[in-house]
Structure formats: structure tokens, C-alpha cells
N, CA, C, O and the ligand as a Tripos MOL2 file, in Angstrom:
@<TRIPOS>MOLECULE
protein
  301   299    76     0     0
PROTEIN
NO_CHARGES

@<TRIPOS>ATOM
      1 N          82.2970  101.2790  100.2030 N.3       1 MET1
      2 CA         83.0820  101.5530  101.4230 C.3       1 MET1
      3 C          84.5600  101.6420  101.0660 C.2       1 MET1
      4 O          85.0630  100.8500  100.2700 O.2       1 MET1
      5 N          85.2410  102.5960  101.6520 N.am      2 PRO2
      6 CA         86.6720  102.7340  101.3510 C.3       2 PRO2
      7 C          87.5030  101.6520  102.0350 C.2       2 PRO2
      8 O          87.1480  101.1450  103.0990 O.2       2 PRO2
      9 N          88.5930  101.3230  101.4080 N.am      3 LEU3
     10 CA         89.5030  100.3300  101.9680 C.3       3 LEU3
     11 C          90.5990  101.0590  102.7390 C.2       3 LEU3
     12 O          91.3210  101.8950  102.1960 O.2       3 LEU3
     13 N          90.6960  100.7220  103.9980 N.am      4 TYR4
     14 CA         91.6930  101.3790  104.8350 C.3       4 TYR4
     15 C          92.7910  100.4060  105.2180 C.2       4 TYR4
     16 O          92.5660   99.2030  105.3570 O.2       4 TYR4
     17 N          93.9650  100.9470  105.3820 N.am      5 GLU5
     18 CA         95.0490  100.1260  105.8950 C.3       5 GLU5
     19 C          95.2620  100.4880  107.3580 C.2       5 GLU5
     20 O          95.3450  101.6590  107.7290 O.2       5 GLU5
     21 N          95.3460   99.4570  108.1650 N.am      6 TYR6
     22 CA         95.5760   99.6400  109.5950 C.3       6 TYR6
     23 C          96.9030   99.0120  109.9660 C.2       6 TYR6
     24 O          97.3680   98.0660  109.3320 O.2       6 TYR6
     25 N          97.4980   99.5630  111.0090 N.am      7 VAL7
     26 CA         98.6730   98.9180  111.5700 C.3       7 VAL7
     27 C          98.4000   98.6410  113.0330 C.2       7 VAL7
     28 O          97.9350   99.5180  113.7600 O.2       7 VAL7
     29 N          98.6870   97.4240  113.4660 N.am      8 CYS8
     30 CA         98.4710   97.0280  114.8440 C.3       8 CYS8
     31 C          99.6100   97.5710  115.7000 C.2       8 CYS8
     32 O         100.7860   97.3920  115.3830 O.2       8 CYS8
     33 N          99.2370   98.2340  116.7860 N.am      9 GLN9
     34 CA        100.2580   98.8090  117.6530 C.3       9 GLN9
     35 C         100.9070   97.7450  118.5340 C.2       9 GLN9
     36 O         101.9610   97.9770  119.1260 O.2       9 GLN9
     37 N         100.2830   96.6020  118.6150 N.am     10 ASP10
     38 CA        100.8170   95.5420  119.4780 C.3      10 ASP10
     39 C         101.7970   94.6510  118.7370 C.2      10 ASP10
     40 O         102.8850   94.3750  119.2440 O.2      10 ASP10
     41 N         101.4260   94.1910  117.5330 N.am     11 CYS11
     42 CA        102.2920   93.2400  116.8350 C.3      11 CYS11
     43 C         102.8240   93.8170  115.5180 C.2      11 CYS11
     44 O         103.5220   93.1270  114.7750 O.2      11 CYS11
     45 N         102.4920   95.0860  115.2290 N.am     12 GLN12
     46 CA        103.0350   95.8030  114.0610 C.3      12 GLN12
     47 C         102.5830   95.2100  112.7380 C.2      12 GLN12
     48 O         103.1470   95.5230  111.6890 O.2      12 GLN12
     49 N         101.5810   94.3640  112.7800 N.am     13 VAL13
     50 CA        101.0650   93.7850  111.5520 C.3      13 VAL13
     51 C         100.2060   94.8310  110.8400 C.2      13 VAL13
     52 O          99.4740   95.5750  111.4920 O.2      13 VAL13
     53 N         100.2880   94.8920  109.5200 N.am     14 THR14
     54 CA         99.4140   95.7870  108.7750 C.3      14 THR14
     55 C          98.3520   94.9550  108.0770 C.2      14 THR14
     56 O          98.6210   93.8580  107.5880 O.2      14 THR14
     57 N          97.1360   95.4980  108.0380 N.am     15 PHE15
     58 CA         96.0420   94.7760  107.4130 C.3      15 PHE15
     59 C          95.0820   95.7690  106.8200 C.2      15 PHE15
     60 O          95.0260   96.9260  107.2370 O.2      15 PHE15
     61 N          94.3200   95.3110  105.8360 N.am     16 GLU16
     62 CA         93.3790   96.1880  105.1630 C.3      16 GLU16
     63 C          91.9670   95.8290  105.5680 C.2      16 GLU16
     64 O          91.6090   94.6570  105.6840 O.2      16 GLU16
     65 N          91.1720   96.8660  105.7810 N.am     17 VAL17
     66 CA         89.8120   96.6700  106.2530 C.3      17 VAL17
     67 C          88.8830   97.5520  105.4270 C.2      17 VAL17
     68 O          89.1620   98.7280  105.1910 O.2      17 VAL17
     69 N          87.7770   96.9630  104.9930 N.am     18 LEU18
     70 CA         86.7210   97.7480  104.3610 C.3      18 LEU18
     71 C          85.8760   98.3350  105.4740 C.2      18 LEU18
     72 O          85.0920   97.6210  106.1000 O.2      18 LEU18
     73 N          86.0240   99.6240  105.7270 N.am     19 ALA19
     74 CA         85.3460  100.2390  106.8620 C.3      19 ALA19
     75 C          84.4430  101.3640  106.3870 C.2      19 ALA19
     76 O          84.7600  102.0590  105.4220 O.2      19 ALA19
     77 N          83.3250  101.5410  107.0650 N.am     20 PRO20
     78 CA         82.4620  102.6650  106.7260 C.3      20 PRO20
     79 C          83.1620  103.9830  107.0420 C.2      20 PRO20
     80 O          84.0480  104.0310  107.8950 O.2      20 PRO20
     81 N          82.7680  105.0390  106.3610 N.am     21 MET21
     82 CA         83.3660  106.3480  106.6040 C.3      21 MET21
     83 C          83.2700  106.6930  108.0840 C.2      21 MET21
     84 O          82.2160  106.5340  108.6990 O.2      21 MET21
     85 N          84.3710  107.1620  108.6480 N.am     22 GLY22
     86 CA         84.3600  107.5800  110.0420 C.3      22 GLY22
     87 C          84.6880  106.4480  110.9910 C.2      22 GLY22
     88 O          84.9780  106.6770  112.1650 O.2      22 GLY22
     89 N          84.6430  105.2440  110.4920 N.am     23 GLU23
     90 CA         84.9580  104.1050  111.3600 C.3      23 GLU23
     91 C          86.4710  104.0520  111.5670 C.2      23 GLU23
     92 O          87.2340  103.9910  110.6030 O.2      23 GLU23
     93 N          86.8970  104.0740  112.8190 N.am     24 THR24
     94 CA         88.3360  104.1150  113.0650 C.3      24 THR24
     95 C          88.8210  102.9310  113.8900 C.2      24 THR24
     96 O          90.0250  102.7740  114.0940 O.2      24 THR24
     97 N          87.9110  102.1070  114.3620 N.am     25 VAL25
     98 CA         88.3310  100.9850  115.2020 C.3      25 VAL25
     99 C          88.2620   99.6990  114.3940 C.2      25 VAL25
    100 O          87.2280   99.3630  113.8160 O.2      25 VAL25
    101 N          89.3720   98.9930  114.3670 N.am     26 ALA26
    102 CA         89.4070   97.6990  113.6990 C.3      26 ALA26
    103 C          90.2120   96.7500  114.5760 C.2      26 ALA26
    104 O          91.1870   97.1370  115.2200 O.2      26 ALA26
    105 N          89.7780   95.5140  114.5800 N.am     27 GLU27
    106 CA         90.4750   94.5340  115.4040 C.3      27 GLU27
    107 C          91.6010   93.9050  114.5880 C.2      27 GLU27
    108 O          91.4180   93.5730  113.4170 O.2      27 GLU27
    109 N          92.7450   93.7460  115.2020 N.am     28 CYS28
    110 CA         93.8760   93.1200  114.5250 C.3      28 CYS28
    111 C          93.5480   91.6550  114.2440 C.2      28 CYS28
    112 O          93.1740   90.9190  115.1570 O.2      28 CYS28
    113 N          93.6830   91.2270  112.9940 N.am     29 PRO29
    114 CA         93.3680   89.8310  112.6660 C.3      29 PRO29
    115 C          94.4350   88.8760  113.1920 C.2      29 PRO29
    116 O          94.2220   87.6650  113.2420 O.2      29 PRO29
    117 N          95.5540   89.4140  113.5750 N.am     30 ASN30
    118 CA         96.6730   88.5770  114.0100 C.3      30 ASN30
    119 C          96.6310   88.2990  115.5100 C.2      30 ASN30
    120 O          96.7290   87.1490  115.9380 O.2      30 ASN30
    121 N          96.4830   89.3750  116.3160 N.am     31 CYS31
    122 CA         96.5480   89.1870  117.7660 C.3      31 CYS31
    123 C          95.2640   89.6170  118.4600 C.2      31 CYS31
    124 O          95.1850   89.6050  119.6880 O.2      31 CYS31
    125 N          94.2440   90.0020  117.6680 N.am     32 ARG32
    126 CA         92.9310   90.3730  118.2110 C.3      32 ARG32
    127 C          92.9720   91.6470  119.0540 C.2      32 ARG32
    128 O          92.0380   91.9290  119.8050 O.2      32 ARG32
    129 N          94.0390   92.4030  118.9310 N.am     33 SER33
    130 CA         94.1250   93.6410  119.6780 C.3      33 SER33
    131 C          93.2570   94.7060  119.0190 C.2      33 SER33
    132 O          93.1140   94.7390  117.7970 O.2      33 SER33
    133 N          92.6800   95.5740  119.8450 N.am     34 ALA34
    134 CA         91.9110   96.6920  119.3060 C.3      34 ALA34
    135 C          92.7760   97.9410  119.2330 C.2      34 ALA34
    136 O          92.3010   99.0100  118.8470 O.2      34 ALA34
    137 N          94.0290   97.8070  119.5990 N.am     35 ASP35
    138 CA         94.9450   98.9440  119.5930 C.3      35 ASP35
    139 C          95.5830   99.0750  118.2140 C.2      35 ASP35
    140 O          96.7640   98.7850  118.0220 O.2      35 ASP35
    141 N          94.7690   99.5180  117.2650 N.am     36 THR36
    142 CA         95.2340   99.6250  115.8830 C.3      36 THR36
    143 C          95.1000  101.0660  115.4160 C.2      36 THR36
    144 O          94.2880  101.8310  115.9370 O.2      36 THR36
    145 N          95.8910  101.4140  114.4500 N.am     37 ARG37
    146 CA         95.8300  102.7690  113.9240 C.3      37 ARG37
    147 C          95.5830  102.7350  112.4280 C.2      37 ARG37
    148 O          96.1130  101.8850  111.7110 O.2      37 ARG37
    149 N          94.7760  103.6650  111.9760 N.am     38 ARG38
    150 CA         94.4300  103.6840  110.5620 C.3      38 ARG38
    151 C          95.4350  104.5240  109.7800 C.2      38 ARG38
    152 O          95.8480  105.5930  110.2290 O.2      38 ARG38
    153 N          95.8130  104.0420  108.6370 N.am     39 CYS39
    154 CA         96.7340  104.7580  107.7640 C.3      39 CYS39
    155 C          96.0230  105.0060  106.4400 C.2      39 CYS39
    156 O          96.1000  104.1700  105.5400 O.2      39 CYS39
    157 N          95.3370  106.1320  106.3000 N.am     40 PRO40
    158 CA         94.4660  106.3660  105.1440 C.3      40 PRO40
    159 C          95.2030  106.3130  103.8210 C.2      40 PRO40
    160 O          94.6420  105.8410  102.8320 O.2      40 PRO40
    161 N          96.4400  106.7800  103.7690 N.am     41 SER41
    162 CA         97.1310  106.8340  102.4730 C.3      41 SER41
    163 C          98.3130  105.8800  102.4360 C.2      41 SER41
    164 O          99.2150  106.0260  101.6120 O.2      41 SER41
    165 N          98.3020  104.9150  103.3230 N.am     42 MET42
    166 CA         99.4040  103.9570  103.3990 C.3      42 MET42
    167 C          99.5940  103.2090  102.0810 C.2      42 MET42
    168 O         100.7220  103.0160  101.6260 O.2      42 MET42
    169 N          98.4950  102.7960  101.4780 N.am     43 THR43
    170 CA         98.5830  101.9840  100.2720 C.3      43 THR43
    171 C          99.3540  102.7370   99.1910 C.2      43 THR43
    172 O         100.2250  102.1780   98.5240 O.2      43 THR43
    173 N          99.0220  103.9940   99.0340 N.am     44 HIS44
    174 CA         99.6890  104.8260   98.0460 C.3      44 HIS44
    175 C         101.1750  104.9470   98.3740 C.2      44 HIS44
    176 O         102.0290  104.7550   97.5090 O.2      44 HIS44
    177 N         101.4710  105.2660   99.6230 N.am     45 PHE45
    178 CA        102.8590  105.4530  100.0290 C.3      45 PHE45
    179 C         103.6430  104.1500   99.9140 C.2      45 PHE45
    180 O         104.8230  104.1350   99.5660 O.2      45 PHE45
    181 N         102.9520  103.0690  100.2160 N.am     46 ARG46
    182 CA        103.6360  101.7910  100.2030 C.3      46 ARG46
    183 C         104.1080  101.4610   98.7890 C.2      46 ARG46
    184 O         105.2150  100.9570   98.5950 O.2      46 ARG46
    185 N         103.2590  101.7500   97.8080 N.am     47 HIS47
    186 CA        103.6410  101.4650   96.4300 C.3      47 HIS47
    187 C         104.8240  102.3390   96.0160 C.2      47 HIS47
    188 O         105.7570  101.8660   95.3660 O.2      47 HIS47
    189 N         104.7790  103.6130   96.3950 N.am     48 ALA48
    190 CA        105.8670  104.5230   96.0600 C.3      48 ALA48
    191 C         107.1420  104.0430   96.7230 C.2      48 ALA48
    192 O         108.2220  104.0900   96.1350 O.2      48 ALA48
    193 N         107.0040  103.5850   97.9460 N.am     49 ASP49
    194 CA        108.1600  103.1300   98.7040 C.3      49 ASP49
    195 C         108.7820  101.9090   98.0350 C.2      49 ASP49
    196 O         110.0030  101.7950   97.9370 O.2      49 ASP49
    197 N         107.9300  101.0030   97.5790 N.am     50 HIS50
    198 CA        108.4300   99.7970   96.9100 C.3      50 HIS50
    199 C         109.1990  100.1810   95.6560 C.2      50 HIS50
    200 O         110.2790   99.6570   95.3830 O.2      50 HIS50
    201 N         108.6230  101.1020   94.9040 N.am     51 TRP51
    202 CA        109.2510  101.5440   93.6700 C.3      51 TRP51
    203 C         110.6130  102.1450   93.9690 C.2      51 TRP51
    204 O         111.6030  101.8740   93.2890 O.2      51 TRP51
    205 N         110.6310  102.9770   95.0180 N.am     52 GLN52
    206 CA        111.8620  103.6430   95.3900 C.3      52 GLN52
    207 C         112.9010  102.6010   95.8130 C.2      52 GLN52
    208 O         114.0740  102.7030   95.4520 O.2      52 GLN52
    209 N         112.4690  101.6170   96.5660 N.am     53 LYS53
    210 CA        113.4030  100.5970   97.0360 C.3      53 LYS53
    211 C         113.9560   99.8110   95.8500 C.2      53 LYS53
    212 O         115.1410   99.4830   95.8080 O.2      53 LYS53
    213 N         113.0780   99.5120   94.8810 N.am     54 ASP54
    214 CA        113.5300   98.7970   93.6910 C.3      54 ASP54
    215 C         114.5910   99.6150   92.9590 C.2      54 ASP54
    216 O         115.6220   99.0910   92.5370 O.2      54 ASP54
    217 N         114.3140  100.9110   92.8200 N.am     55 MET55
    218 CA        115.2500  101.7840   92.1330 C.3      55 MET55
    219 C         116.5630  101.8560   92.8860 C.2      55 MET55
    220 O         117.6370  101.7420   92.2950 O.2      55 MET55
    221 N         116.4720  102.0440   94.1880 N.am     56 MET56
    222 CA        117.6740  102.1440   95.0000 C.3      56 MET56
    223 C         118.4360  100.8230   94.9550 C.2      56 MET56
    224 O         119.6650  100.8070   94.8970 O.2      56 MET56
    225 N         117.6990   99.7240   94.9830 N.am     57 GLY57
    226 CA        118.3380   98.4180   94.9390 C.3      57 GLY57
    227 C         119.0910   98.2380   93.6350 C.2      57 GLY57
    228 O         120.2140   97.7330   93.6340 O.2      57 GLY57
    229 N         118.4840   98.6470   92.5120 N.am     58 ALA58
    230 CA        119.1170   98.5080   91.2080 C.3      58 ALA58
    231 C         120.3520   99.3930   91.1410 C.2      58 ALA58
    232 O         121.3960   98.9790   90.6360 O.2      58 ALA58
    233 N         120.2290  100.6060   91.6490 N.am     59 LEU59
    234 CA        121.3680  101.5190   91.6590 C.3      59 LEU59
    235 C         122.4960  100.9440   92.5010 C.2      59 LEU59
    236 O         123.6600  100.9400   92.1000 O.2      59 LEU59
    237 N         122.1200  100.4600   93.6780 N.am     60 GLY60
    238 CA        123.1300   99.9110   94.5890 C.3      60 GLY60
    239 C         123.8490   98.7430   93.9600 C.2      60 GLY60
    240 O         125.0670   98.6060   94.0800 O.2      60 GLY60
    241 N         123.0760   97.8910   93.2780 N.am     61 ARG61
    242 CA        123.6970   96.7150   92.6680 C.3      61 ARG61
    243 C         124.6690   97.1150   91.5610 C.2      61 ARG61
    244 O         125.7630   96.5590   91.4690 O.2      61 ARG61
    245 N         124.2750   98.0830   90.7120 N.am     62 SER62
    246 CA        125.1550   98.4660   89.6080 C.3      62 SER62
    247 C         126.3980   99.1660   90.1460 C.2      62 SER62
    248 O         127.4880   99.0120   89.5950 O.2      62 SER62
    249 N         126.2350   99.9330   91.2200 N.am     63 GLN63
    250 CA        127.4010  100.5760   91.8190 C.3      63 GLN63
    251 C         128.3490   99.5320   92.3770 C.2      63 GLN63
    252 O         129.5690   99.6490   92.2690 O.2      63 GLN63
    253 N         127.7620   98.5150   92.9710 N.am     64 GLU64
    254 CA        128.5690   97.4480   93.5360 C.3      64 GLU64
    255 C         129.3790   96.7660   92.4340 C.2      64 GLU64
    256 O         130.5640   96.4730   92.5970 O.2      64 GLU64
    257 N         128.7000   96.5200   91.3020 N.am     65 ARG65
    258 CA        129.3730   95.8740   90.1780 C.3      65 ARG65
    259 C         130.5440   96.7290   89.6820 C.2      65 ARG65
    260 O         131.6300   96.2150   89.4160 O.2      65 ARG65
    261 N         130.3030   98.0620   89.5580 N.am     66 ASP66
    262 CA        131.3630   98.9590   89.1080 C.3      66 ASP66
    263 C         132.5580   98.8860   90.0420 C.2      66 ASP66
    264 O         133.7110   98.8450   89.6110 O.2      66 ASP66
    265 N         132.2520   98.8720   91.3370 N.am     67 GLN67
    266 CA        133.3120   98.8470   92.3190 C.3      67 GLN67
    267 C         134.1140   97.5480   92.1950 C.2      67 GLN67
    268 O         135.3420   97.5460   92.2820 O.2      67 GLN67
    269 N         133.3930   96.4560   91.9910 N.am     68 GLN68
    270 CA        134.0820   95.1680   91.8710 C.3      68 GLN68
    271 C         134.9700   95.1600   90.6310 C.2      68 GLN68
    272 O         136.0800   94.6290   90.6550 O.2      68 GLN68
    273 N         134.4700   95.7580   89.5410 N.am     69 LYS69
    274 CA        135.2480   95.8160   88.3030 C.3      69 LYS69
    275 C         136.5350   96.5910   88.5330 C.2      69 LYS69
    276 O         137.6280   96.1710   88.1550 O.2      69 LYS69
    277 N         136.3500   97.7720   89.1860 N.am     70 ARG70
    278 CA        137.5080   98.6150   89.4420 C.3      70 ARG70
    279 C         138.5330   97.8860   90.3100 C.2      70 ARG70
    280 O         139.7420   97.9570   90.0870 O.2      70 ARG70
    281 N         137.9980   97.1840   91.3060 N.am     71 GLU71
    282 CA        138.9190   96.5080   92.2280 C.3      71 GLU71
    283 C         139.6220   95.3340   91.5590 C.2      71 GLU71
    284 O         140.7760   95.0400   91.8710 O.2      71 GLU71
    285 N         138.9340   94.6640   90.6440 N.am     72 SER72
    286 CA        139.5870   93.5300   89.9900 C.3      72 SER72
    287 C         140.6430   94.0210   89.0130 C.2      72 SER72
    288 O         141.6270   93.3230   88.7660 O.2      72 SER72
    289 N         140.4500   95.2400   88.4420 N.am     73 LYS73
    290 CA        141.4550   95.8020   87.5640 C.3      73 LYS73
    291 C         142.7150   96.1550   88.3470 C.2      73 LYS73
    292 O         143.8470   95.9520   87.9070 O.2      73 LYS73
    293 N         142.4390   96.7150   89.5760 N.am     74 ARG74
    294 CA        143.5510   97.1530   90.4240 C.3      74 ARG74
    295 C         144.3810   95.9360   90.8730 C.2      74 ARG74
    296 O         145.5970   96.0290   91.0390 O.2      74 ARG74
    297 N         143.7080   94.8060   91.0640 N.am     75 ALA75
    298 CA        144.3920   93.6460   91.6470 C.3      75 ALA75
    299 C         145.3440   92.9650   90.6540 C.2      75 ALA75
    300 O         145.9910   91.9760   90.9980 O.2      75 ALA75
    301 ZN         98.1440   92.6800  116.3700 Zn       76 ZN76
@<TRIPOS>BOND
     1     1     2 1
     2     2     3 1
     3     3     4 2
     4     3     5 am
     5     5     6 1
     6     6     7 1
     7     7     8 2
     8     7     9 am
     9     9    10 1
    10    10    11 1
    11    11    12 2
    12    11    13 am
    13    13    14 1
    14    14    15 1
    15    15    16 2
    16    15    17 am
    17    17    18 1
    18    18    19 1
    19    19    20 2
    20    19    21 am
    21    21    22 1
    22    22    23 1
    23    23    24 2
    24    23    25 am
    25    25    26 1
    26    26    27 1
    27    27    28 2
    28    27    29 am
    29    29    30 1
    30    30    31 1
    31    31    32 2
    32    31    33 am
    33    33    34 1
    34    34    35 1
    35    35    36 2
    36    35    37 am
    37    37    38 1
    38    38    39 1
    39    39    40 2
    40    39    41 am
    41    41    42 1
    42    42    43 1
    43    43    44 2
    44    43    45 am
    45    45    46 1
    46    46    47 1
    47    47    48 2
    48    47    49 am
    49    49    50 1
    50    50    51 1
    51    51    52 2
    52    51    53 am
    53    53    54 1
    54    54    55 1
    55    55    56 2
    56    55    57 am
    57    57    58 1
    58    58    59 1
    59    59    60 2
    60    59    61 am
    61    61    62 1
    62    62    63 1
    63    63    64 2
    64    63    65 am
    65    65    66 1
    66    66    67 1
    67    67    68 2
    68    67    69 am
    69    69    70 1
    70    70    71 1
    71    71    72 2
    72    71    73 am
    73    73    74 1
    74    74    75 1
    75    75    76 2
    76    75    77 am
    77    77    78 1
    78    78    79 1
    79    79    80 2
    80    79    81 am
    81    81    82 1
    82    82    83 1
    83    83    84 2
    84    83    85 am
    85    85    86 1
    86    86    87 1
    87    87    88 2
    88    87    89 am
    89    89    90 1
    90    90    91 1
    91    91    92 2
    92    91    93 am
    93    93    94 1
    94    94    95 1
    95    95    96 2
    96    95    97 am
    97    97    98 1
    98    98    99 1
    99    99   100 2
   100    99   101 am
   101   101   102 1
   102   102   103 1
   103   103   104 2
   104   103   105 am
   105   105   106 1
   106   106   107 1
   107   107   108 2
   108   107   109 am
   109   109   110 1
   110   110   111 1
   111   111   112 2
   112   111   113 am
   113   113   114 1
   114   114   115 1
   115   115   116 2
   116   115   117 am
   117   117   118 1
   118   118   119 1
   119   119   120 2
   120   119   121 am
   121   121   122 1
   122   122   123 1
   123   123   124 2
   124   123   125 am
   125   125   126 1
   126   126   127 1
   127   127   128 2
   128   127   129 am
   129   129   130 1
   130   130   131 1
   131   131   132 2
   132   131   133 am
   133   133   134 1
   134   134   135 1
   135   135   136 2
   136   135   137 am
   137   137   138 1
   138   138   139 1
   139   139   140 2
   140   139   141 am
   141   141   142 1
   142   142   143 1
   143   143   144 2
   144   143   145 am
   145   145   146 1
   146   146   147 1
   147   147   148 2
   148   147   149 am
   149   149   150 1
   150   150   151 1
   151   151   152 2
   152   151   153 am
   153   153   154 1
   154   154   155 1
   155   155   156 2
   156   155   157 am
   157   157   158 1
   158   158   159 1
   159   159   160 2
   160   159   161 am
   161   161   162 1
   162   162   163 1
   163   163   164 2
   164   163   165 am
   165   165   166 1
   166   166   167 1
   167   167   168 2
   168   167   169 am
   169   169   170 1
   170   170   171 1
   171   171   172 2
   172   171   173 am
   173   173   174 1
   174   174   175 1
   175   175   176 2
   176   175   177 am
   177   177   178 1
   178   178   179 1
   179   179   180 2
   180   179   181 am
   181   181   182 1
   182   182   183 1
   183   183   184 2
   184   183   185 am
   185   185   186 1
   186   186   187 1
   187   187   188 2
   188   187   189 am
   189   189   190 1
   190   190   191 1
   191   191   192 2
   192   191   193 am
   193   193   194 1
   194   194   195 1
   195   195   196 2
   196   195   197 am
   197   197   198 1
   198   198   199 1
   199   199   200 2
   200   199   201 am
   201   201   202 1
   202   202   203 1
   203   203   204 2
   204   203   205 am
   205   205   206 1
   206   206   207 1
   207   207   208 2
   208   207   209 am
   209   209   210 1
   210   210   211 1
   211   211   212 2
   212   211   213 am
   213   213   214 1
   214   214   215 1
   215   215   216 2
   216   215   217 am
   217   217   218 1
   218   218   219 1
   219   219   220 2
   220   219   221 am
   221   221   222 1
   222   222   223 1
   223   223   224 2
   224   223   225 am
   225   225   226 1
   226   226   227 1
   227   227   228 2
   228   227   229 am
   229   229   230 1
   230   230   231 1
   231   231   232 2
   232   231   233 am
   233   233   234 1
   234   234   235 1
   235   235   236 2
   236   235   237 am
   237   237   238 1
   238   238   239 1
   239   239   240 2
   240   239   241 am
   241   241   242 1
   242   242   243 1
   243   243   244 2
   244   243   245 am
   245   245   246 1
   246   246   247 1
   247   247   248 2
   248   247   249 am
   249   249   250 1
   250   250   251 1
   251   251   252 2
   252   251   253 am
   253   253   254 1
   254   254   255 1
   255   255   256 2
   256   255   257 am
   257   257   258 1
   258   258   259 1
   259   259   260 2
   260   259   261 am
   261   261   262 1
   262   262   263 1
   263   263   264 2
   264   263   265 am
   265   265   266 1
   266   266   267 1
   267   267   268 2
   268   267   269 am
   269   269   270 1
   270   270   271 1
   271   271   272 2
   272   271   273 am
   273   273   274 1
   274   274   275 1
   275   275   276 2
   276   275   277 am
   277   277   278 1
   278   278   279 1
   279   279   280 2
   280   279   281 am
   281   281   282 1
   282   282   283 1
   283   283   284 2
   284   283   285 am
   285   285   286 1
   286   286   287 1
   287   287   288 2
   288   287   289 am
   289   289   290 1
   290   290   291 1
   291   291   292 2
   292   291   293 am
   293   293   294 1
   294   294   295 1
   295   295   296 2
   296   295   297 am
   297   297   298 1
   298   298   299 1
   299   299   300 2
@<TRIPOS>SUBSTRUCTURE
     1 MET1         2 RESIDUE 1 A MET
     2 PRO2         6 RESIDUE 1 A PRO
     3 LEU3        10 RESIDUE 1 A LEU
     4 TYR4        14 RESIDUE 1 A TYR
     5 GLU5        18 RESIDUE 1 A GLU
     6 TYR6        22 RESIDUE 1 A TYR
     7 VAL7        26 RESIDUE 1 A VAL
     8 CYS8        30 RESIDUE 1 A CYS
     9 GLN9        34 RESIDUE 1 A GLN
    10 ASP10       38 RESIDUE 1 A ASP
    11 CYS11       42 RESIDUE 1 A CYS
    12 GLN12       46 RESIDUE 1 A GLN
    13 VAL13       50 RESIDUE 1 A VAL
    14 THR14       54 RESIDUE 1 A THR
    15 PHE15       58 RESIDUE 1 A PHE
    16 GLU16       62 RESIDUE 1 A GLU
    17 VAL17       66 RESIDUE 1 A VAL
    18 LEU18       70 RESIDUE 1 A LEU
    19 ALA19       74 RESIDUE 1 A ALA
    20 PRO20       78 RESIDUE 1 A PRO
    21 MET21       82 RESIDUE 1 A MET
    22 GLY22       86 RESIDUE 1 A GLY
    23 GLU23       90 RESIDUE 1 A GLU
    24 THR24       94 RESIDUE 1 A THR
    25 VAL25       98 RESIDUE 1 A VAL
    26 ALA26      102 RESIDUE 1 A ALA
    27 GLU27      106 RESIDUE 1 A GLU
    28 CYS28      110 RESIDUE 1 A CYS
    29 PRO29      114 RESIDUE 1 A PRO
    30 ASN30      118 RESIDUE 1 A ASN
    31 CYS31      122 RESIDUE 1 A CYS
    32 ARG32      126 RESIDUE 1 A ARG
    33 SER33      130 RESIDUE 1 A SER
    34 ALA34      134 RESIDUE 1 A ALA
    35 ASP35      138 RESIDUE 1 A ASP
    36 THR36      142 RESIDUE 1 A THR
    37 ARG37      146 RESIDUE 1 A ARG
    38 ARG38      150 RESIDUE 1 A ARG
    39 CYS39      154 RESIDUE 1 A CYS
    40 PRO40      158 RESIDUE 1 A PRO
    41 SER41      162 RESIDUE 1 A SER
    42 MET42      166 RESIDUE 1 A MET
    43 THR43      170 RESIDUE 1 A THR
    44 HIS44      174 RESIDUE 1 A HIS
    45 PHE45      178 RESIDUE 1 A PHE
    46 ARG46      182 RESIDUE 1 A ARG
    47 HIS47      186 RESIDUE 1 A HIS
    48 ALA48      190 RESIDUE 1 A ALA
    49 ASP49      194 RESIDUE 1 A ASP
    50 HIS50      198 RESIDUE 1 A HIS
    51 TRP51      202 RESIDUE 1 A TRP
    52 GLN52      206 RESIDUE 1 A GLN
    53 LYS53      210 RESIDUE 1 A LYS
    54 ASP54      214 RESIDUE 1 A ASP
    55 MET55      218 RESIDUE 1 A MET
    56 MET56      222 RESIDUE 1 A MET
    57 GLY57      226 RESIDUE 1 A GLY
    58 ALA58      230 RESIDUE 1 A ALA
    59 LEU59      234 RESIDUE 1 A LEU
    60 GLY60      238 RESIDUE 1 A GLY
    61 ARG61      242 RESIDUE 1 A ARG
    62 SER62      246 RESIDUE 1 A SER
    63 GLN63      250 RESIDUE 1 A GLN
    64 GLU64      254 RESIDUE 1 A GLU
    65 ARG65      258 RESIDUE 1 A ARG
    66 ASP66      262 RESIDUE 1 A ASP
    67 GLN67      266 RESIDUE 1 A GLN
    68 GLN68      270 RESIDUE 1 A GLN
    69 LYS69      274 RESIDUE 1 A LYS
    70 ARG70      278 RESIDUE 1 A ARG
    71 GLU71      282 RESIDUE 1 A GLU
    72 SER72      286 RESIDUE 1 A SER
    73 LYS73      290 RESIDUE 1 A LYS
    74 ARG74      294 RESIDUE 1 A ARG
    75 ALA75      298 RESIDUE 1 A ALA
    76 ZN76       301 GROUP 0 **** ****
């Protein structure tokens, strides 16, 4: 059975469910709501997003350091 990622429309919690093909209804484990949506490729996107955030974070930090260096020279 494929592993699907769902997001609860009520509490925005994401959870993974082993669901049979075609099964689209899953109950939120957090608030028991049935108002959930399936995100078939969320897992893939989530990993890419994390990687991107890490990269952006590293870039942002090094830029910040450069700026601080420049400013301390100016001072
Ligand atoms: Zn919920």
C-alpha cells in the first residue's frame, strides 16, 4: 500500500497514512476531523523544500557575516 501524506483542513496538521489505492478519506489523528486532504507528492516536495531552506539559510547566514564584517571595518 502506498504511503500518503494528508493535511488536516481543520488544524493544519500533516500526517502520513498507509492507504489503499483510491482511498482518499483519512481521519485526522490530532482532532479526529474527516476534513483532510491528500498530498500525493508532499513527501518529495517537503524534502526538496527542506534542502532549499537549508541552502537559503546557509547563504543568508554567510551574507549576514559579510555585512557584519563590512560594517565593523567601516566603524
Ligand atoms: Zn485535525
